[in-house]
C-alpha positions as CSV (number, residue, x, y, z in Angstrom):
1,X,-81.8,37.7,-15.0
2,X,-83.2,39.0,-12.2
3,X,-80.9,40.8,-10.4
4,X,-81.4,41.0,-5.9
5,X,-80.4,43.3,-3.2
6,X,-78.0,40.3,-2.0
7,X,-76.5,39.4,-5.2
8,X,-75.0,42.6,-5.0
9,X,-74.6,42.9,-1.2
10,X,-72.3,39.8,-2.0
11,X,-70.4,40.7,-4.8
12,X,-69.8,44.3,-3.4
13,X,-68.0,41.8,-0.5
14,X,-66.4,39.4,-2.6
15,X,-64.5,42.2,-4.4
16,X,-63.9,44.1,-1.5
17,X,-62.6,41.0,-0.3
18,X,-60.0,40.6,-2.9
19,X,-58.9,44.1,-3.0
20,X,-58.3,43.5,1.1
21,X,-56.1,40.6,0.0
22,X,-54.2,42.5,-2.7
23,X,-53.6,45.5,-0.8
24,X,-52.5,42.5,2.3
25,X,-49.7,40.4,0.2
26,X,-48.7,44.0,-1.6
27,X,-48.4,45.4,2.3
28,X,-46.6,42.1,3.1
29,X,-43.9,42.2,0.6
30,X,-43.0,45.8,0.7
31,X,-42.0,44.8,4.7
32,X,-40.2,42.2,3.9
33,X,-38.7,42.6,0.7
34,X,-39.5,39.5,-0.5
35,X,-42.3,38.7,-2.9
36,X,-42.3,35.1,-1.4
37,X,-43.4,34.4,2.0
38,X,-44.4,31.1,2.4
39,X,-44.2,27.9,0.0
40,X,-48.1,28.6,-1.1
41,X,-47.5,31.6,-2.9
42,X,-45.1,29.7,-5.6
43,X,-44.0,26.4,-4.4
44,X,-41.9,26.0,-7.7
45,X,-39.9,29.0,-6.7
46,X,-40.0,28.5,-3.3
47,X,-38.2,25.0,-4.2
48,X,-35.5,27.0,-6.1
49,X,-34.7,29.6,-3.2
50,X,-34.4,27.2,-0.6
51,X,-31.8,25.1,-2.8
52,X,-30.1,28.6,-3.9
53,X,-29.8,29.4,-0.4
54,X,-28.2,26.3,0.9
55,X,-25.8,26.5,-2.0
56,X,-25.1,30.2,-1.0
57,X,-24.7,28.9,3.0
58,X,-22.3,26.5,1.8
59,X,-19.8,28.6,-0.6
60,X,-19.8,31.1,2.4
61,X,-18.1,28.0,4.2
62,X,-15.8,27.3,1.7
63,X,-14.4,31.2,1.3
64,X,-14.2,31.3,5.3
65,X,-12.1,27.6,4.6
66,X,-10.0,29.5,2.2
67,X,-9.5,32.6,4.1
68,X,-8.5,30.4,6.9
69,X,-6.1,28.1,4.6
70,X,-4.5,30.9,2.8
71,X,-3.6,32.0,6.7
72,X,-1.3,29.0,7.1
73,X,0.3,28.9,3.7
74,X,1.1,32.1,4.1
75,X,3.2,31.9,7.0
76,X,4.6,29.0,6.1
77,X,5.9,30.6,2.3
78,X,7.3,32.9,4.6
79,X,8.9,30.5,6.5
80,X,10.4,29.2,3.6
81,X,11.5,32.1,2.1
82,X,13.4,32.5,5.9
83,X,14.6,29.7,5.2
84,X,15.9,29.8,2.0
85,X,18.0,32.6,3.7
86,X,19.7,31.0,6.6
87,X,20.4,28.3,3.7
88,X,22.3,31.1,1.1
89,X,24.0,32.2,4.4
90,X,25.0,29.2,5.3
91,X,26.7,28.1,1.9
92,X,28.3,31.5,1.8
93,X,30.1,30.4,5.6
94,X,30.6,26.8,4.3
95,X,32.7,28.4,1.2
96,X,34.4,30.6,3.2
97,X,35.2,27.5,5.7
98,X,36.2,25.4,2.8
99,X,39.1,27.8,1.8
100,X,43.0,26.7,2.7
101,X,43.8,30.7,4.2
102,X,40.9,30.3,6.2
103,X,42.7,29.0,10.0
104,X,41.3,27.1,13.2
105,X,40.2,30.2,14.8
106,X,38.6,31.3,11.7
107,X,36.6,28.3,11.5
108,X,35.8,28.9,14.9
109,X,34.2,32.4,14.6
110,X,32.5,31.0,11.5
111,X,30.8,27.7,13.2
112,X,29.3,30.0,16.4
113,X,27.7,32.1,13.1
114,X,26.4,28.8,11.6
115,X,24.9,28.0,15.6
116,X,23.0,31.4,14.9
117,X,21.4,29.8,11.7
118,X,20.9,26.5,13.3
119,X,18.8,28.3,15.8
120,X,17.1,30.5,13.7
121,X,16.1,27.2,11.7
122,X,14.6,26.0,14.9
123,X,12.5,29.1,15.7
124,X,11.1,28.6,12.0
125,X,10.2,25.0,12.2
126,X,8.6,26.2,15.4
127,X,6.1,28.5,13.2
128,X,2.7,29.5,15.0
129,X,-0.3,31.0,13.1
130,X,-2.7,31.9,16.1
131,X,-2.4,28.9,18.6
132,X,-1.4,26.1,16.3
133,X,1.8,25.3,14.8
134,X,2.0,25.0,10.9
135,X,4.5,22.5,10.9
136,X,3.1,20.3,13.5
137,X,0.1,17.7,11.7
138,X,-2.4,16.9,13.9
139,X,-0.8,17.5,17.0
140,X,-0.7,21.2,16.1
141,X,-0.8,22.4,20.1
142,X,2.9,21.8,20.6
143,X,5.9,22.7,18.7
144,X,7.3,20.2,16.2
145,X,11.3,20.6,17.3
146,X,12.5,20.5,20.3
147,X,14.7,23.0,21.2
148,X,17.3,21.1,23.2
149,X,17.7,18.2,21.0
150,X,16.5,19.1,17.5
151,X,14.2,15.8,17.4
152,X,11.0,15.9,15.4
153,X,8.7,15.5,17.5
154,X,5.6,16.3,16.4
155,X,3.3,13.9,13.7
156,X,4.0,13.9,10.0
157,X,0.1,14.0,9.0
158,X,-1.2,16.2,6.4
159,X,-4.0,18.8,8.2
160,X,-7.0,19.2,5.3
161,X,-9.9,20.9,4.9
162,X,-12.7,21.5,2.3
163,X,-12.7,24.6,0.0
164,X,-15.3,22.8,-2.8
165,X,-17.9,19.6,-2.7
166,X,-14.9,17.8,-4.0
167,X,-11.4,19.5,-3.4
168,X,-9.5,19.3,0.2
169,X,-6.4,20.6,0.1
170,X,-3.5,21.1,3.0
171,X,-2.9,23.3,5.4
172,X,0.6,22.2,6.0
173,X,4.1,21.2,5.3
174,X,4.7,18.5,8.7
175,X,8.5,19.5,10.3
176,X,9.7,15.5,9.8
177,X,9.2,16.1,5.7
178,X,11.9,18.7,5.9
179,X,13.6,20.1,9.1
180,X,14.5,17.1,11.6
181,X,13.0,13.8,12.5
182,X,12.2,11.2,15.5
183,X,14.2,8.7,17.3
184,X,13.6,4.9,16.1
185,X,12.9,4.1,19.2
186,X,12.7,6.2,22.7
187,X,15.3,4.2,24.0
188,X,17.5,5.5,21.9
189,X,20.0,8.3,22.5
190,X,18.2,11.9,22.2
191,X,22.0,12.8,20.8
192,X,21.2,10.9,17.8
193,X,19.7,13.6,16.2
194,X,22.4,15.7,16.3
195,X,25.4,13.4,16.9
196,X,29.1,14.7,17.9
197,X,31.7,14.5,15.4
198,X,32.3,10.4,14.7
199,X,29.9,9.3,16.7
200,X,28.8,5.0,16.6
201,X,25.7,4.2,17.7
202,X,27.6,1.1,18.5
203,X,31.1,1.3,19.6
204,X,31.9,-2.3,19.8
205,X,34.2,-3.7,18.1
206,X,33.8,-6.6,15.6
207,X,35.8,-9.0,16.8
208,X,37.1,-10.3,13.2
209,X,37.8,-6.9,11.8
210,X,39.3,-4.9,15.1
211,X,36.9,-1.8,14.1
212,X,34.0,-0.4,15.2
213,X,30.6,-2.2,14.3
214,X,29.5,1.2,12.7
215,X,32.8,2.7,11.3
216,X,32.9,6.2,11.8
217,X,33.9,7.5,8.6
218,X,34.2,6.9,4.8
219,X,32.6,8.7,1.8
220,X,29.4,9.1,1.9
221,X,29.4,11.1,-1.5
222,X,31.7,8.3,-3.4
223,X,33.1,5.6,-1.1
224,X,33.7,2.5,-2.9
225,X,33.7,-1.3,-1.3
226,X,33.7,-5.0,-3.3
227,X,31.1,-6.2,-5.8
228,X,28.1,-7.6,-4.3
229,X,29.4,-11.7,-4.1
230,X,33.1,-10.5,-3.7
231,X,33.0,-10.6,0.4
232,X,34.3,-13.1,2.6
233,X,32.8,-15.0,5.5
234,X,35.9,-14.9,7.7
235,X,38.3,-11.2,7.3
236,X,40.9,-12.9,9.3
237,X,41.4,-16.1,6.8
238,X,44.3,-16.4,4.7
239,X,43.3,-16.5,0.6
240,X,40.9,-14.6,1.1
241,X,40.8,-13.1,-2.0
242,X,44.5,-12.8,-2.6
243,X,45.3,-16.0,-3.4
244,X,48.5,-15.4,-5.6
245,X,48.8,-11.9,-4.6
246,X,50.2,-8.7,-6.1
247,X,50.4,-4.9,-6.5
248,X,48.1,-2.3,-6.0
249,X,48.9,1.1,-7.7
250,X,47.1,3.4,-6.3
251,X,46.1,7.1,-7.8
252,X,43.5,9.9,-6.7
253,X,42.4,11.8,-9.5
254,X,44.2,13.2,-12.9
255,X,46.6,15.2,-11.8
256,X,48.2,12.5,-9.1
257,X,51.6,12.0,-10.1
258,X,52.8,10.5,-7.6
259,X,51.2,6.6,-7.3
260,X,51.5,4.1,-4.6
261,X,52.2,0.8,-5.0
262,X,51.8,-1.7,-2.4
263,X,52.5,-5.3,-2.3
264,X,49.9,-7.6,-1.2
265,X,51.4,-11.1,-0.3
266,X,50.4,-14.5,-1.8
267,X,47.6,-16.0,0.8
268,X,46.8,-12.5,2.7
269,X,43.6,-12.1,4.4
270,X,41.6,-9.4,4.1
271,X,42.1,-7.8,7.1
272,X,46.0,-7.5,5.9
273,X,44.7,-6.1,2.7
274,X,43.8,-3.0,4.3
275,X,46.2,-2.8,7.0
276,X,48.3,-2.6,3.4
277,X,46.2,0.1,2.0
278,X,46.6,1.9,5.2
279,X,50.0,1.8,6.1
280,X,50.7,3.2,2.0
281,X,49.4,6.6,2.9
282,X,47.6,6.5,-0.5
283,X,45.6,9.5,-0.1
284,X,43.2,7.0,1.0
285,X,41.6,5.1,3.8
286,X,40.3,1.2,3.7
287,X,37.3,-0.5,6.5
288,X,36.2,-3.5,6.6
289,X,32.7,-3.6,6.7
290,X,30.2,-6.5,7.3
291,X,27.3,-5.9,4.7
292,X,25.5,-9.4,6.2
293,X,24.1,-10.7,9.5
294,X,26.1,-11.8,12.1
295,X,24.8,-15.2,11.4
296,X,24.9,-14.6,7.8
297,X,29.0,-12.8,7.5
298,X,29.4,-10.9,4.5
299,X,32.8,-8.8,5.1
300,X,34.0,-6.2,1.8
301,X,36.3,-3.5,1.7
302,X,35.3,-0.2,1.7
303,X,37.7,2.4,0.1
304,X,37.3,6.2,0.2
305,X,39.5,9.2,-0.8
306,X,41.2,10.7,2.5
307,X,40.3,13.3,2.5
308,X,36.9,12.9,1.6
309,X,34.8,14.0,-1.5
310,X,37.4,12.4,-4.4
311,X,36.6,8.2,-4.1
312,X,35.0,8.5,-7.7
313,X,38.5,9.5,-8.6
314,X,40.6,6.7,-7.1
315,X,42.1,4.2,-9.9
316,X,44.0,0.8,-8.8
317,X,45.8,-1.2,-11.0
318,X,46.3,-4.4,-9.6
319,X,49.9,-6.4,-11.0
320,X,50.3,-10.2,-10.7
321,X,52.9,-12.1,-12.2
322,X,50.7,-15.6,-12.0
323,X,46.8,-13.7,-12.7
324,X,43.6,-14.6,-10.4
325,X,41.8,-14.1,-13.2
326,X,38.8,-11.9,-14.6
327,X,37.0,-10.4,-10.9
328,X,38.7,-13.0,-9.1
329,X,41.0,-12.6,-6.2
330,X,43.0,-9.8,-6.3
331,X,41.3,-8.8,-9.2
332,X,38.5,-7.9,-7.3
333,X,40.2,-4.9,-6.4
334,X,40.8,-3.4,-9.6
335,X,39.1,0.5,-10.4
336,X,39.6,2.5,-13.0
337,X,35.8,5.3,-13.0
338,X,37.1,5.9,-16.8
339,X,35.5,1.8,-17.3
340,X,32.7,1.4,-15.0
341,X,30.3,1.2,-17.1
342,X,32.6,-0.9,-19.4
343,X,30.4,-3.9,-19.9
344,X,33.7,-6.2,-20.6
345,X,35.6,-4.7,-17.1
346,X,32.3,-4.6,-15.0
347,X,33.0,-7.6,-13.1
348,X,36.7,-6.6,-12.7
349,X,36.6,-3.3,-10.4
350,X,35.7,-2.0,-6.9
351,X,31.4,-1.8,-7.0
352,X,30.3,2.3,-7.2
353,X,27.0,1.4,-7.3
354,X,26.2,0.3,-3.7
355,X,27.4,2.9,-1.6
356,X,23.7,3.1,-0.3
357,X,24.2,-0.3,1.6
358,X,27.6,2.1,3.5
359,X,26.8,5.3,3.9
360,X,23.3,6.4,2.2
361,X,21.4,4.3,5.0
362,X,17.2,4.5,4.8
363,X,17.3,1.1,6.6
364,X,16.6,2.5,10.3
365,X,17.5,-1.5,11.4
366,X,20.5,-0.8,10.1
367,X,23.0,0.6,13.3
368,X,24.8,3.1,11.4
369,X,21.7,5.0,10.2
370,X,22.2,7.8,13.1
371,X,26.0,7.9,12.2
372,X,27.4,11.3,12.4
373,X,28.1,10.9,8.0
374,X,24.5,9.2,7.0
375,X,24.2,10.8,4.2
376,X,20.2,10.2,4.1
377,X,19.8,12.0,7.2
378,X,21.9,15.0,6.7
379,X,21.0,16.0,2.8
380,X,17.2,15.5,3.8
381,X,17.2,17.0,7.1
382,X,17.6,21.1,7.5
383,X,19.1,20.8,11.1
384,X,22.0,18.0,10.7
385,X,22.6,19.5,7.4
386,X,23.7,23.1,9.6
387,X,24.5,20.8,12.6
388,X,27.2,19.3,10.2
389,X,28.9,21.9,8.9
390,X,29.1,23.3,12.5
391,X,30.6,20.7,14.1
392,X,32.8,19.8,10.7
393,X,33.9,23.6,11.4
394,X,34.3,23.0,14.9
395,X,36.2,20.0,14.6
396,X,38.5,22.4,11.3
397,X,38.0,19.2,9.0
398,X,38.1,20.9,5.3
399,X,36.7,17.8,3.7
400,X,33.6,17.7,5.9
401,X,32.9,21.1,5.6
402,X,32.7,20.5,1.5
403,X,30.7,17.5,2.6
404,X,28.4,19.9,4.2
405,X,28.2,22.6,1.5
406,X,27.1,19.5,-0.4
407,X,24.6,18.6,1.9
408,X,23.2,22.2,2.4
409,X,22.7,22.7,-1.7
410,X,20.4,19.4,-1.5
411,X,18.2,20.3,1.9
412,X,18.2,23.6,-0.1
413,X,16.8,22.1,-2.9
414,X,14.5,20.3,-0.7
415,X,13.2,24.1,0.7
416,X,12.7,25.2,-2.6
417,X,10.5,22.1,-3.9
418,X,8.0,22.6,-0.9
419,X,7.9,26.5,-1.3
420,X,6.8,25.6,-4.9
421,X,4.4,23.0,-3.3
422,X,3.1,25.6,-0.6
423,X,2.9,28.2,-3.8
424,X,0.7,25.6,-6.1
425,X,-1.8,25.2,-3.6
426,X,-1.8,29.1,-3.1
427,X,-2.6,29.5,-6.4
428,X,-5.3,26.6,-6.0
429,X,-7.1,28.5,-2.8
430,X,-7.3,31.6,-5.2
431,X,-8.4,30.1,-8.3
432,X,-11.1,28.4,-6.2
433,X,-11.7,31.3,-4.0
434,X,-12.6,33.3,-7.4
435,X,-15.0,30.6,-8.6
436,X,-16.6,30.6,-5.5
437,X,-16.8,33.8,-5.6
438,X,-17.9,34.5,-9.0
439,X,-20.6,31.2,-8.5
440,X,-22.3,33.0,-5.1
441,X,-22.6,36.2,-7.6
442,X,-24.5,33.9,-9.6
443,X,-26.8,32.6,-7.0
444,X,-27.8,35.7,-5.4
445,X,-28.6,36.9,-9.0
446,X,-30.8,33.6,-9.1
447,X,-32.1,34.0,-5.5
448,X,-32.7,37.8,-6.5
449,X,-35.1,36.9,-8.9
450,X,-36.7,34.6,-8.0
451,X,-37.2,36.3,-4.4
452,X,-36.5,39.8,-4.3
453,X,-39.9,41.9,-4.3
454,X,-40.3,44.7,-7.1
455,X,-40.9,47.7,-4.5
456,X,-41.4,50.9,-6.8
457,X,-44.1,47.9,-9.1
458,X,-45.9,46.8,-6.0
459,X,-45.4,50.3,-4.5
460,X,-47.8,51.5,-7.4
461,X,-49.8,48.7,-7.4
462,X,-50.5,49.0,-3.4
463,X,-52.2,53.0,-4.3
464,X,-54.0,51.1,-6.9
465,X,-55.8,48.8,-4.7
466,X,-56.4,51.4,-2.2
467,X,-57.9,53.9,-4.3
468,X,-59.9,50.7,-6.1
469,X,-60.6,49.6,-2.5
470,X,-62.0,53.3,-1.5
471,X,-63.6,53.4,-4.9
472,X,-66.1,50.4,-4.1
473,X,-66.5,51.4,-0.7
474,X,-67.5,54.6,-1.1
475,X,-70.1,53.1,-4.4
476,X,-71.4,50.0,-2.1
477,X,-72.3,52.7,0.9
478,X,-74.4,54.7,-1.7
479,X,-76.4,51.7,-2.9
480,X,-76.3,49.3,0.1
481,X,-78.3,52.6,2.1
482,X,-81.5,51.6,0.1
483,X,-83.8,49.0,1.6
484,X,-87.2,47.4,0.9
485,X,-88.9,50.9,3.0
486,X,-87.6,53.2,0.8
487,X,-90.2,51.5,-2.3
488,X,-92.7,51.0,0.2
489,X,-94.6,54.7,0.3
């Protein structure tokens, strides 16, 4: 094959260009510390790199969200710990106030300390992280509890953040789930939230019973009432369940050795039965409540122990010369707590199963909803429970102080449940953070394998390419120095 000078020239030029390209790439990779600097370097690897960097960026966002969530939930956990301390002290004070050796002045002093606990609970409800209230739902810019009225004024929404592609977690526990509640209507009186002793939302007297539409007291723990279907439309009407008359013998508890016998005249009205029971001083009290509506009345007697707290121990024995029959007439007032679940005698007793219709009121349309003695509100709201205890101490009411202790125990259980929920969320955050952290480390490794340059190898390669280029330059310089004129001599 004939080799020309031009062929040498082209080959030298081509080899020099290749060496310079090698030097350029090595220099670029060393300076950027990346072996892929443009898609054309390795399209497949570049695609993987973009996927890794996108995933790593998302993980960074999730980890920041987890850190933020932990700040809120740690604050909530600390708040609940403080609330548990408050309720533990409230229990101690309630026990002290409920003893017979504590006098009225001492109970007033105890009530003052309960008032301080109440204020501390309001402060906990209004806890902030940064400039956001943690118990206010979406309205995190306002305090959830009105310090003047105790009313919950925020909302009950759960503020959630994403901590992974598929997982969201709540940052808050709305105060309306634990501390207090809202008025049903903005026109309702503000003191319905923390009502005074024997508070009546509607004190209008029923024209038929002579009692307030919302009687002030019963026993919210276990008050008894005539069974469903045993009420009357007119409590003033004669023979309203007492056709033949007879005696009611009442005891309260197994240790009651002084039963009280009450004679009920034949044909007595429901009002007459109530008045006879209350006049007998039988350690019980009776009210007549309309369980129905004004257009469809259903008047029934509600019987509670006096003092409260022992209604489940009331025993009423009916004695008649001429029996009205099982479940009829005066027999409707028969009640024996030892037989309340007996299917044979189930229609011969006052009904202890339906007390939710009287004192455990969740129906917000019921005028008794705001009642001072509404068991539902008192055992589900920390501020109501503490307020009930404080007022009961101030009024020197031992029976209600004992009830308050039950309320405190129940709200303390709710606090424990909410704290357990927060603890579960914190554990979930820790687990997810560890998972995301491990995933990020894996992706960084994959990214490094595809993207990071091998600097020692590139340095050696660069030195070799530079030496080869220099040798090529020297060789080409010596060879190309000759021309056609050197051979025409």
